[in-house]
C-alpha positions in Angstrom: 18.9 -3.2 20.9 15.3 -5.6 20.1 14.3 -3.0 17.9 17.5 -3.6 15.7 16.7 -7.6 15.3 12.9 -6.5 14.2 14.2 -4.2 11.9 16.6 -6.5 10.4 14.0 -9.2 9.7 11.7 -6.6 8.1 14.2 -6.0 5.9 14.9 -9.2 4.6 11.2 -10.5 4.4 10.3 -10.2 0.4 6.9 -10.4 0.9 6.8 -7.5 3.7 8.9 -5.3 1.4 6.4 -6.1 -1.5 3.0 -5.3 0.6 4.9 -1.9 1.4 5.9 -1.4 -2.3 2.3 -2.0 -3.5 0.8 0.5 -0.8 3.0 3.7 -1.8 2.1 2.5 -5.1 -1.3 2.7 -4.1 -1.2 5.8 -2.1 0.9 7.6 -5.2 -1.6 6.5 -7.6 -4.6 7.8 -5.4 -3.1 10.9 -4.5 -2.4 11.2 -8.6 -6.4 11.0 -9.7 -7.2 13.2 -6.9 -5.0 15.8 -8.2 -6.6 15.1 -11.8 -9.8 15.5 -10.1 -9.2 18.7 -8.6 -7.4 20.5 -11.5 -8.9 18.7 -14.7 -11.0 20.9 -16.9 -12.7 18.2 -18.6 -15.8 17.4 -16.8 -15.3 13.8 -18.6 -11.3 13.1 -17.2 -12.7 14.8 -13.7 -15.4 11.9 -13.7 -13.1 8.9 -15.0 -10.7 10.5 -12.0 -13.5 10.0 -9.9 -13.7 6.0 -10.4 -10.5 5.4 -10.7 -10.5 6.8 -6.8 -13.0 4.6 -6.0 -11.2 1.7 -7.2 -7.7 2.7 -5.9 -9.4 3.3 -2.2 -10.6 -0.8 -1.9 -7.3 -1.6 -3.3 -5.5 0.8 -0.5 -8.0 -1.3 2.3 -7.1 -5.0 0.6 -3.5 -3.7 0.8 -3.9 -2.3 4.8 -5.6 -5.3 5.4 -2.9 -7.9 4.8 -0.1 -5.1 6.2 -1.7 -5.2 9.7 -2.5 -9.3 8.8 1.3 -9.8 8.3 2.0 -7.5 11.3 -0.3 -9.5 13.7 1.6 -13.0 12.4 5.2 -11.6 13.2 4.0 -10.8 16.8 5.7 -13.2 19.1 2.6 -16.0 20.2 0.7 -15.1 17.9 -2.5 -17.3 16.9 -2.9 -19.0 13.4 -6.4 -19.8 12.6 
């Protein structure tokens, strides 16, 4: 019962949905970069994919940190800094 209220609040929060959409896009790009590394016959393309993977991992860490912070702020009694 209480979970329905939380789900409804989550679904109606555009910032929350945008963070998860960004996470999904970064994860998809990361999977493609990893596939290019694994299956590319061109060493330059594989090297470029490794660089892209490193950049995407930094972006993923940033987005996941923002999601964790947003989850904490949504909790009842959450402290504001």
